[in-house]
One Martini backbone bead per residue (centre of mass of N, CA, C, O) as a GRO file, in nm:
protein
  465
    1UNK     BB    1  14.225   8.589  12.853
    2UNK     BB    2  14.396   8.784  12.665
    3UNK     BB    3  14.507   9.098  12.621
    4UNK     BB    4  14.412   9.111  12.325
    5UNK     BB    5  14.120   8.996  12.367
    6UNK     BB    6  14.040   9.217  12.559
    7UNK     BB    7  14.076   9.461  12.381
    8UNK     BB    8  13.877   9.373  12.174
    9UNK     BB    9  13.624   9.359  12.373
   10UNK     BB   10  13.637   9.658  12.447
   11UNK     BB   11  13.590   9.765  12.165
   12UNK     BB   12  13.313   9.643  12.128
   13UNK     BB   13  13.171   9.762  12.369
   14UNK     BB   14  13.222  10.052  12.277
   15UNK     BB   15  13.054  10.038  12.023
   16UNK     BB   16  12.797   9.965  12.155
   17UNK     BB   17  12.785  10.209  12.351
   18UNK     BB   18  12.742  10.415  12.127
   19UNK     BB   19  12.461  10.319  12.062
   20UNK     BB   20  12.344  10.354  12.345
   21UNK     BB   21  12.384  10.661  12.366
   22UNK     BB   22  12.203  10.743  12.141
   23UNK     BB   23  11.940  10.610  12.240
   24UNK     BB   24  11.930  10.757  12.509
   25UNK     BB   25  11.910  11.042  12.394
   26UNK     BB   26  11.653  10.994  12.237
   27UNK     BB   27  11.476  10.914  12.473
   28UNK     BB   28  11.504  11.162  12.640
   29UNK     BB   29  11.391  11.358  12.412
   30UNK     BB   30  11.132  11.173  12.274
   31UNK     BB   31  11.289  11.146  12.009
   32UNK     BB   32  11.401  11.240  11.697
   33UNK     BB   33  11.224  11.498  11.673
   34UNK     BB   34  11.361  11.607  11.986
   35UNK     BB   35  11.684  11.651  11.957
   36UNK     BB   36  11.697  11.971  11.989
   37UNK     BB   37  11.668  11.970  12.309
   38UNK     BB   38  11.941  11.910  12.322
   39UNK     BB   39  12.279  12.024  12.404
   40UNK     BB   40  12.361  11.771  12.216
   41UNK     BB   41  12.453  11.544  12.020
   42UNK     BB   42  12.400  11.212  11.985
   43UNK     BB   43  12.694  11.141  11.894
   44UNK     BB   44  12.825  11.265  12.157
   45UNK     BB   45  12.699  11.063  12.349
   46UNK     BB   46  12.827  10.816  12.215
   47UNK     BB   47  13.127  10.896  12.239
   48UNK     BB   48  13.121  10.927  12.552
   49UNK     BB   49  13.050  10.638  12.612
   50UNK     BB   50  13.288  10.501  12.474
   51UNK     BB   51  13.510  10.640  12.642
   52UNK     BB   52  13.402  10.537  12.918
   53UNK     BB   53  13.447  10.242  12.840
   54UNK     BB   54  13.755  10.216  12.725
   55UNK     BB   55  13.967  10.378  12.886
   56UNK     BB   56  13.955  10.247  13.168
   57UNK     BB   57  13.996   9.955  13.075
   58UNK     BB   58  14.271  10.006  12.919
   59UNK     BB   59  14.426  10.119  13.167
   60UNK     BB   60  14.398   9.872  13.348
   61UNK     BB   61  14.529   9.672  13.157
   62UNK     BB   62  14.807   9.806  13.146
   63UNK     BB   63  14.864   9.798  13.452
   64UNK     BB   64  14.835   9.497  13.484
   65UNK     BB   65  15.049   9.402  13.282
   66UNK     BB   66  15.284   9.538  13.442
   67UNK     BB   67  15.229   9.380  13.738
   68UNK     BB   68  15.169   9.071  13.706
   69UNK     BB   69  15.445   8.939  13.703
   70UNK     BB   70  15.550   9.039  13.976
   71UNK     BB   71  15.329   8.912  14.157
   72UNK     BB   72  15.364   8.625  14.077
   73UNK     BB   73  15.658   8.596  14.150
   74UNK     BB   74  15.624   8.669  14.455
   75UNK     BB   75  15.443   8.436  14.524
   76UNK     BB   76  15.638   8.210  14.435
   77UNK     BB   77  15.866   8.275  14.624
   78UNK     BB   78  15.712   8.237  14.886
   79UNK     BB   79  15.669   7.931  14.827
   80UNK     BB   80  15.963   7.840  14.781
   81UNK     BB   81  16.090   7.939  15.061
   82UNK     BB   82  15.943   7.706  15.239
   83UNK     BB   83  16.124   7.469  15.086
   84UNK     BB   84  16.401   7.620  15.160
   85UNK     BB   85  16.707   7.697  15.225
   86UNK     BB   86  16.935   7.944  15.249
   87UNK     BB   87  17.133   7.855  15.023
   88UNK     BB   88  16.919   7.819  14.793
   89UNK     BB   89  16.804   8.120  14.802
   90UNK     BB   90  17.042   8.249  14.631
   91UNK     BB   91  16.906   8.100  14.357
   92UNK     BB   92  16.608   8.210  14.290
   93UNK     BB   93  16.609   8.304  13.992
   94UNK     BB   94  16.675   8.022  13.877
   95UNK     BB   95  16.442   7.867  13.995
   96UNK     BB   96  16.210   8.032  13.873
   97UNK     BB   97  16.283   7.979  13.579
   98UNK     BB   98  16.263   7.663  13.596
   99UNK     BB   99  15.962   7.661  13.668
  100UNK     BB  100  15.859   7.800  13.408
  101UNK     BB  101  15.968   7.587  13.212
  102UNK     BB  102  15.815   7.345  13.341
  103UNK     BB  103  15.525   7.464  13.299
  104UNK     BB  104  15.545   7.478  12.992
  105UNK     BB  105  15.591   7.176  12.942
  106UNK     BB  106  15.326   7.081  13.069
  107UNK     BB  107  15.136   7.236  12.872
  108UNK     BB  108  15.294   7.077  12.613
  109UNK     BB  109  15.348   6.775  12.687
  110UNK     BB  110  15.625   6.714  12.794
  111UNK     BB  111  15.906   6.594  12.913
  112UNK     BB  112  15.920   6.553  13.311
  113UNK     BB  113  16.088   6.313  13.448
  114UNK     BB  114  16.331   6.481  13.580
  115UNK     BB  115  16.150   6.588  13.778
  116UNK     BB  116  16.039   6.672  14.067
  117UNK     BB  117  15.783   6.683  14.289
  118UNK     BB  118  15.839   6.979  14.385
  119UNK     BB  119  15.861   7.108  14.105
  120UNK     BB  120  15.571   7.029  14.010
  121UNK     BB  121  15.438   7.191  14.229
  122UNK     BB  122  15.539   7.464  14.151
  123UNK     BB  123  15.433   7.464  13.863
  124UNK     BB  124  15.132   7.436  13.948
  125UNK     BB  125  15.127   7.696  14.099
  126UNK     BB  126  15.191   7.885  13.876
  127UNK     BB  127  14.963   7.809  13.689
  128UNK     BB  128  14.745   7.895  13.886
  129UNK     BB  129  14.818   8.198  13.910
  130UNK     BB  130  14.780   8.262  13.616
  131UNK     BB  131  14.483   8.179  13.593
  132UNK     BB  132  14.378   8.376  13.814
  133UNK     BB  133  14.486   8.635  13.686
  134UNK     BB  134  14.329   8.616  13.421
  135UNK     BB  135  14.044   8.608  13.540
  136UNK     BB  136  14.067   8.866  13.693
  137UNK     BB  137  14.122   9.049  13.458
  138UNK     BB  138  13.874   8.992  13.299
  139UNK     BB  139  13.658   9.072  13.510
  140UNK     BB  140  13.752   9.371  13.570
  141UNK     BB  141  13.742   9.484  13.294
  142UNK     BB  142  13.435   9.417  13.232
  143UNK     BB  143  13.327   9.581  13.477
  144UNK     BB  144  13.444   9.855  13.402
  145UNK     BB  145  13.313   9.884  13.131
  146UNK     BB  146  13.011   9.838  13.216
  147UNK     BB  147  12.996  10.037  13.456
  148UNK     BB  148  13.064  10.307  13.298
  149UNK     BB  149  12.811  10.292  13.122
  150UNK     BB  150  12.591  10.279  13.333
  151UNK     BB  151  12.653  10.549  13.465
  152UNK     BB  152  12.626  10.733  13.218
  153UNK     BB  153  12.338  10.667  13.131
  154UNK     BB  154  12.208  10.796  13.398
  155UNK     BB  155  12.334  11.100  13.314
  156UNK     BB  156  12.146  11.126  13.073
  157UNK     BB  157  12.029  11.446  12.964
  158UNK     BB  158  11.924  11.726  12.833
  159UNK     BB  159  12.138  11.902  13.021
  160UNK     BB  160  12.376  11.730  12.922
  161UNK     BB  161  12.723  11.798  12.843
  162UNK     BB  162  12.879  11.616  12.624
  163UNK     BB  163  13.076  11.792  12.469
  164UNK     BB  164  13.244  11.904  12.702
  165UNK     BB  165  13.341  11.630  12.803
  166UNK     BB  166  13.463  11.529  12.538
  167UNK     BB  167  13.674  11.759  12.508
  168UNK     BB  168  13.828  11.687  12.765
  169UNK     BB  169  13.917  11.400  12.685
  170UNK     BB  170  14.068  11.482  12.433
  171UNK     BB  171  14.259  11.683  12.564
  172UNK     BB  172  14.385  11.462  12.746
  173UNK     BB  173  14.492  11.289  12.520
  174UNK     BB  174  14.676  11.495  12.391
  175UNK     BB  175  14.843  11.549  12.631
  176UNK     BB  176  14.946  11.266  12.685
  177UNK     BB  177  15.097  11.229  12.415
  178UNK     BB  178  15.275  11.468  12.460
  179UNK     BB  179  15.409  11.366  12.721
  180UNK     BB  180  15.523  11.105  12.600
  181UNK     BB  181  15.710  11.235  12.394
  182UNK     BB  182  15.870  11.410  12.602
  183UNK     BB  183  15.961  11.180  12.786
  184UNK     BB  184  16.115  11.011  12.580
  185UNK     BB  185  16.323  11.227  12.513
  186UNK     BB  186  16.432  11.261  12.796
  187UNK     BB  187  16.513  10.960  12.825
  188UNK     BB  188  16.718  10.953  12.594
  189UNK     BB  189  16.905  11.180  12.696
  190UNK     BB  190  16.966  11.072  12.981
  191UNK     BB  191  17.084  10.806  12.902
  192UNK     BB  192  17.315  10.910  12.737
  193UNK     BB  193  17.430  11.111  12.952
  194UNK     BB  194  17.508  10.907  13.177
  195UNK     BB  195  17.691  10.739  13.017
  196UNK     BB  196  17.893  10.957  12.922
  197UNK     BB  197  17.978  11.030  13.207
  198UNK     BB  198  18.108  10.748  13.257
  199UNK     BB  199  18.312  10.780  13.025
  200UNK     BB  200  18.454  11.057  13.130
  201UNK     BB  201  18.556  10.916  13.391
  202UNK     BB  202  18.768  10.741  13.202
  203UNK     BB  203  18.781  10.974  12.976
  204UNK     BB  204  18.894  11.239  12.865
  205UNK     BB  205  18.760  11.499  12.685
  206UNK     BB  206  19.002  11.588  12.523
  207UNK     BB  207  19.068  11.324  12.399
  208UNK     BB  208  18.797  11.281  12.247
  209UNK     BB  209  18.785  11.569  12.092
  210UNK     BB  210  19.128  11.585  12.012
  211UNK     BB  211  19.188  11.310  11.916
  212UNK     BB  212  19.364  11.111  11.642
  213UNK     BB  213  19.294  10.818  11.794
  214UNK     BB  214  19.110  10.515  11.699
  215UNK     BB  215  19.122  10.243  11.966
  216UNK     BB  216  18.894  10.043  12.150
  217UNK     BB  217  19.050   9.804  12.167
  218UNK     BB  218  19.192   9.520  12.306
  219UNK     BB  219  19.501   9.461  12.388
  220UNK     BB  220  19.767   9.209  12.354
  221UNK     BB  221  19.979   9.452  12.402
  222UNK     BB  222  20.142   9.708  12.568
  223UNK     BB  223  20.251   9.857  12.270
  224UNK     BB  224  19.994   9.923  12.191
  225UNK     BB  225  19.760  10.167  12.129
  226UNK     BB  226  19.527   9.986  12.286
  227UNK     BB  227  19.624   9.927  12.572
  228UNK     BB  228  19.421  10.182  12.695
  229UNK     BB  229  19.311  10.316  12.479
  230UNK     BB  230  19.182  10.493  12.183
  231UNK     BB  231  18.954  10.800  12.204
  232UNK     BB  232  18.990  10.971  11.922
  233UNK     BB  233  18.721  11.135  11.733
  234UNK     BB  234  18.828  11.289  11.487
  235UNK     BB  235  18.806  11.078  11.254
  236UNK     BB  236  18.496  11.047  11.268
  237UNK     BB  237  18.416  11.339  11.215
  238UNK     BB  238  18.562  11.367  10.942
  239UNK     BB  239  18.412  11.131  10.801
  240UNK     BB  240  18.135  11.247  10.825
  241UNK     BB  241  18.172  11.519  10.688
  242UNK     BB  242  18.279  11.402  10.412
  243UNK     BB  243  18.040  11.232  10.327
  244UNK     BB  244  17.818  11.455  10.372
  245UNK     BB  245  17.938  11.659  10.170
  246UNK     BB  246  17.923  11.485   9.916
  247UNK     BB  247  17.613  11.433   9.928
  248UNK     BB  248  17.526  11.742   9.939
  249UNK     BB  249  17.662  11.823   9.654
  250UNK     BB  250  17.452  11.651   9.509
  251UNK     BB  251  17.158  11.682   9.642
  252UNK     BB  252  17.103  11.989   9.641
  253UNK     BB  253  17.121  12.079   9.337
  254UNK     BB  254  16.948  11.853   9.214
  255UNK     BB  255  16.701  11.890   9.391
  256UNK     BB  256  16.646  12.194   9.319
  257UNK     BB  257  16.616  12.153   9.015
  258UNK     BB  258  16.379  11.960   9.034
  259UNK     BB  259  16.191  12.145   9.193
  260UNK     BB  260  16.175  12.370   8.984
  261UNK     BB  261  16.073  12.210   8.738
  262UNK     BB  262  15.813  12.084   8.874
  263UNK     BB  263  15.686  12.373   8.967
  264UNK     BB  264  15.747  12.558   8.673
  265UNK     BB  265  15.769  12.358   8.395
  266UNK     BB  266  15.599  12.122   8.447
  267UNK     BB  267  15.347  11.940   8.373
  268UNK     BB  268  15.092  11.801   8.541
  269UNK     BB  269  15.143  11.519   8.423
  270UNK     BB  270  15.446  11.486   8.470
  271UNK     BB  271  15.430  11.547   8.776
  272UNK     BB  272  15.242  11.305   8.854
  273UNK     BB  273  15.479  11.100   8.766
  274UNK     BB  274  15.766  11.205   8.873
  275UNK     BB  275  15.735  11.241   9.179
  276UNK     BB  276  15.666  10.948   9.266
  277UNK     BB  277  15.921  10.816   9.132
  278UNK     BB  278  16.126  10.973   9.301
  279UNK     BB  279  16.013  10.885   9.590
  280UNK     BB  280  16.105  10.586   9.576
  281UNK     BB  281  16.395  10.630   9.673
  282UNK     BB  282  16.301  10.668   9.980
  283UNK     BB  283  16.198  10.349   9.988
  284UNK     BB  284  16.480  10.239   9.974
  285UNK     BB  285  16.682  10.037  10.112
  286UNK     BB  286  17.001  10.100  10.235
  287UNK     BB  287  17.114   9.817  10.160
  288UNK     BB  288  17.085   9.856   9.866
  289UNK     BB  289  17.282  10.100   9.837
  290UNK     BB  290  17.514   9.944   9.943
  291UNK     BB  291  17.529   9.735   9.708
  292UNK     BB  292  17.554   9.951   9.485
  293UNK     BB  293  17.819  10.073   9.593
  294UNK     BB  294  17.996   9.800   9.616
  295UNK     BB  295  17.919   9.676   9.303
  296UNK     BB  296  17.937   9.951   9.121
  297UNK     BB  297  18.062  10.231   9.206
  298UNK     BB  298  18.334  10.155   9.317
  299UNK     BB  299  18.448  10.004   9.066
  300UNK     BB  300  18.423  10.252   8.881
  301UNK     BB  301  18.613  10.442   9.037
  302UNK     BB  302  18.852  10.262   9.031
  303UNK     BB  303  18.872  10.233   8.713
  304UNK     BB  304  18.905  10.544   8.669
  305UNK     BB  305  19.175  10.564   8.830
  306UNK     BB  306  19.339  10.386   8.646
  307UNK     BB  307  19.313  10.556   8.389
  308UNK     BB  308  19.436  10.828   8.554
  309UNK     BB  309  19.643  10.739   8.770
  310UNK     BB  310  19.458  10.684   9.038
  311UNK     BB  311  19.457  10.603   9.380
  312UNK     BB  312  19.176  10.400   9.444
  313UNK     BB  313  18.994  10.266   9.664
  314UNK     BB  314  18.747  10.037   9.717
  315UNK     BB  315  18.691  10.201   9.992
  316UNK     BB  316  18.528  10.503   9.962
  317UNK     BB  317  18.397  10.812  10.016
  318UNK     BB  318  18.289  10.872   9.737
  319UNK     BB  319  18.097  10.630   9.703
  320UNK     BB  320  17.927  10.682   9.955
  321UNK     BB  321  17.843  10.983   9.887
  322UNK     BB  322  17.700  10.947   9.619
  323UNK     BB  323  17.483  10.743   9.711
  324UNK     BB  324  17.375  10.914   9.941
  325UNK     BB  325  17.284  11.144   9.749
  326UNK     BB  326  17.072  10.990   9.593
  327UNK     BB  327  16.903  10.915   9.852
  328UNK     BB  328  16.844  11.233   9.923
  329UNK     BB  329  16.703  11.380   9.689
  330UNK     BB  330  16.401  11.347   9.770
  331UNK     BB  331  16.406  11.530  10.019
  332UNK     BB  332  16.471  11.790   9.868
  333UNK     BB  333  16.275  11.802   9.621
  334UNK     BB  334  15.993  11.759   9.756
  335UNK     BB  335  16.008  11.992   9.976
  336UNK     BB  336  16.084  12.221   9.783
  337UNK     BB  337  15.839  12.198   9.596
  338UNK     BB  338  15.636  12.255   9.814
  339UNK     BB  339  15.756  12.548   9.882
  340UNK     BB  340  15.716  12.669   9.598
  341UNK     BB  341  15.402  12.613   9.564
  342UNK     BB  342  15.323  12.783   9.833
  343UNK     BB  343  15.368  13.033   9.691
  344UNK     BB  344  15.224  13.293   9.607
  345UNK     BB  345  15.096  13.394   9.309
  346UNK     BB  346  15.120  13.696   9.325
  347UNK     BB  347  15.424  13.721   9.314
  348UNK     BB  348  15.465  13.608   9.033
  349UNK     BB  349  15.273  13.789   8.878
  350UNK     BB  350  15.401  14.065   8.970
  351UNK     BB  351  15.679  14.010   8.831
  352UNK     BB  352  15.586  13.963   8.541
  353UNK     BB  353  15.422  14.228   8.525
  354UNK     BB  354  15.710  14.408   8.549
  355UNK     BB  355  15.903  14.220   8.326
  356UNK     BB  356  15.998  13.955   8.431
  357UNK     BB  357  16.127  13.672   8.400
  358UNK     BB  358  16.103  13.355   8.487
  359UNK     BB  359  16.391  13.316   8.609
  360UNK     BB  360  16.388  13.583   8.774
  361UNK     BB  361  16.157  13.497   8.949
  362UNK     BB  362  16.279  13.251   9.074
  363UNK     BB  363  16.547  13.386   9.191
  364UNK     BB  364  16.403  13.673   9.328
  365UNK     BB  365  16.123  13.541   9.455
  366UNK     BB  366  16.059  13.240   9.508
  367UNK     BB  367  16.313  13.148   9.644
  368UNK     BB  368  16.316  13.332   9.883
  369UNK     BB  369  16.026  13.275   9.984
  370UNK     BB  370  16.128  12.944  10.017
  371UNK     BB  371  16.346  12.916  10.231
  372UNK     BB  372  16.222  12.775  10.473
  373UNK     BB  373  16.159  12.502  10.328
  374UNK     BB  374  16.453  12.453  10.221
  375UNK     BB  375  16.596  12.446  10.484
  376UNK     BB  376  16.436  12.198  10.593
  377UNK     BB  377  16.524  12.004  10.374
  378UNK     BB  378  16.830  12.025  10.421
  379UNK     BB  379  16.818  11.943  10.721
  380UNK     BB  380  16.705  11.660  10.670
  381UNK     BB  381  16.937  11.567  10.478
  382UNK     BB  382  17.176  11.598  10.684
  383UNK     BB  383  17.059  11.414  10.899
  384UNK     BB  384  17.052  11.163  10.711
  385UNK     BB  385  17.358  11.162  10.651
  386UNK     BB  386  17.473  11.143  10.946
  387UNK     BB  387  17.282  10.861  11.014
  388UNK     BB  388  17.424  10.684  10.822
  389UNK     BB  389  17.536  10.324  10.771
  390UNK     BB  390  17.527  10.101  10.551
  391UNK     BB  391  17.678  10.255  10.323
  392UNK     BB  392  17.945  10.286  10.482
  393UNK     BB  393  17.999   9.985  10.550
  394UNK     BB  394  17.997   9.892  10.223
  395UNK     BB  395  18.185  10.154  10.094
  396UNK     BB  396  18.401  10.271  10.333
  397UNK     BB  397  18.416  10.120  10.606
  398UNK     BB  398  18.622  10.091  10.935
  399UNK     BB  399  18.843  10.302  10.899
  400UNK     BB  400  19.006  10.532  11.118
  401UNK     BB  401  19.088  10.796  10.912
  402UNK     BB  402  19.276  11.098  10.891
  403UNK     BB  403  19.101  11.236  10.629
  404UNK     BB  404  19.018  11.448  10.321
  405UNK     BB  405  19.026  11.213  10.119
  406UNK     BB  406  18.784  11.071   9.906
  407UNK     BB  407  18.979  10.810   9.804
  408UNK     BB  408  18.955  10.713  10.091
  409UNK     BB  409  18.923  10.545  10.385
  410UNK     BB  410  18.639  10.570  10.600
  411UNK     BB  411  18.446  10.676  10.890
  412UNK     BB  412  18.171  10.687  11.123
  413UNK     BB  413  17.984  10.734  11.398
  414UNK     BB  414  17.765  10.518  11.352
  415UNK     BB  415  17.946  10.277  11.279
  416UNK     BB  416  18.085  10.268  11.562
  417UNK     BB  417  17.826  10.221  11.727
  418UNK     BB  418  17.771   9.940  11.603
  419UNK     BB  419  18.052   9.809  11.667
  420UNK     BB  420  18.038   9.849  11.994
  421UNK     BB  421  17.725   9.705  12.026
  422UNK     BB  422  17.792   9.443  11.922
  423UNK     BB  423  17.697   9.195  12.102
  424UNK     BB  424  17.859   9.105  12.384
  425UNK     BB  425  17.858   9.354  12.645
  426UNK     BB  426  18.019   9.573  12.867
  427UNK     BB  427  17.864   9.851  13.054
  428UNK     BB  428  18.176   9.927  13.215
  429UNK     BB  429  18.331  10.002  12.956
  430UNK     BB  430  18.486  10.227  12.744
  431UNK     BB  431  18.404  10.089  12.479
  432UNK     BB  432  18.092  10.102  12.523
  433UNK     BB  433  18.050  10.397  12.621
  434UNK     BB  434  18.149  10.544  12.360
  435UNK     BB  435  17.885  10.527  12.210
  436UNK     BB  436  17.738  10.741  12.380
  437UNK     BB  437  17.927  10.971  12.323
  438UNK     BB  438  17.868  10.972  12.017
  439UNK     BB  439  17.554  11.021  12.049
  440UNK     BB  440  17.583  11.294  12.187
  441UNK     BB  441  17.720  11.436  11.951
  442UNK     BB  442  17.492  11.403  11.758
  443UNK     BB  443  17.279  11.553  11.919
  444UNK     BB  444  17.422  11.820  11.926
  445UNK     BB  445  17.443  11.859  11.618
  446UNK     BB  446  17.146  11.861  11.553
  447UNK     BB  447  17.064  12.087  11.744
  448UNK     BB  448  17.246  12.308  11.596
  449UNK     BB  449  17.096  12.284  11.325
  450UNK     BB  450  16.819  12.363  11.416
  451UNK     BB  451  16.889  12.646  11.529
  452UNK     BB  452  16.995  12.763  11.267
  453UNK     BB  453  16.738  12.709  11.098
  454UNK     BB  454  16.548  12.879  11.267
  455UNK     BB  455  16.690  13.152  11.222
  456UNK     BB  456  16.657  13.159  10.918
  457UNK     BB  457  16.356  13.136  10.902
  458UNK     BB  458  16.279  13.378  11.070
  459UNK     BB  459  16.419  13.596  10.903
  460UNK     BB  460  16.262  13.535  10.620
  461UNK     BB  461  15.973  13.534  10.727
  462UNK     BB  462  15.960  13.832  10.808
  463UNK     BB  463  16.020  13.950  10.525
  464UNK     BB  464  15.753  13.787  10.378
  465UNK     BB  465  15.481  13.877  10.549
   0.00000   0.00000   0.00000
C-alpha cells in the first residue's frame, strides 16, 4: 500500500471505530434507554475512539514516511560498499542514484541491456528493500490503528469520562497546529535572517541601505559599475513606495466611498448583487491585471501624454500604480463595509435622533467608530501593494531608476527578488544573497506597518468601548 492508500484505510477504520465506540457505550449502559447513566454522551465515546484510532496511526505514518527513504538508502549503501573499492566509493551518491533509476526501469519493463549483472543485482536488492519497507509500514500502521481501538474499547465503562479525554485531545491538536504555525514563521524569519547576514558580510549595510545604484549583475569589464557589484537599494525602495502610493491614492478613497455607499445608502437587493460582483476583482489573477496594464492602460497613458506634449514612457510607474489600485479596491471596500456595518445601530440612531443629518452621522459617528476595521483594511491593502510583482514586471519594467516621477520607468523590491533568484544560481554569491536582504527589508517594513496599525486601533478602540 502506498502512503495515500494507507491514510485512506486509517480514515475508514477510524469511521468504523466511531460506530464501535457508540455501540460499546450503549452496551455498557445496558441499552439506549439507559444511556443517561453514562457520564458522557455516546457520540463522545465514538469520537474518542475514532481519535484514538486515527491519530496514532497517522502520526506513525508521517514519521515512517519521513525516515523510510533514508533508511532504505543507508541499507543500499552498505550493500553497495561491499562490492566496491575505495576509489569507487567516493562517487557513492551517483552510484545510488543510478541504481534507483535502473530499478525503476526494471519495474517499467524498459530496456536494461546496457546494465551489468552487478548493477542489476543492486537494483533488485533496492526493489526488495522498498517492498519490505512498504509491507512493514502497512502492517505496523494497521496494527497500531486496530490495537488502539481495542485498548480503548476495553476502558469504556459507565464512569469513564470520554468528554474530558476528548477535550484534552482536541486541545492538544489545537496547540500542535498553533505550534506548527509559530515554528513555520520562526523558520521563515531565521532562514531569511541567516542569508541576509551572509550577504552583509560581503556588502556593507550602509551601502545597501543608502546606496543609489543597483547593479547586481556580473560585469564584463572592470570599468563597469557592476565590476564589483552595486547593491544600493534606494532605487528599489523609492520605486516600491512610488507605485504603492499611486495605488493607494486610487484604492483608499474609491474603496471607502464604495463601502459607505453599500453600507449606508444602497438597498439590500443592490448590496447583495454589487458586493459579490465587486469582490470578483479580488479573484482575478494578477497576471491578467498585468496584461491589462501593459496592453490597455499603458498605451492610453502614453497616447494621452502625446496629446498634451508630455513624454510618458511605455512602461511607467503611473500605469502600474493605477492598475494595482484597481486590483486593491475590493480589499479596502469589502473590509471597510464590514467594519461600518458592524458599528452598533444605537450610535447611528442616537445621532439622527439628536438632529444630525445622515451624512453628518456617517462622518462624525460611524466612520470614527469603524476606524479599527478601516485601518485593518488599509493595512492589508498596503501590504498587498508592496508585495505585488506581476503588474510591476509587465507595466513598469525592470529598470532600477532613482526617480519620483510617476511617468518614468521604475522597479520594486519584489520584482528584483524574482529577477535575482530565477534560473540556476549560486547561493554563496552576493548577487543571489541580495534577494534575501531585500526580503528581510520587506519583512521589517510589514512588521512596522502592523505595529503602527495596532497602536491606532488600540487608541480608537479604547475611545469607543
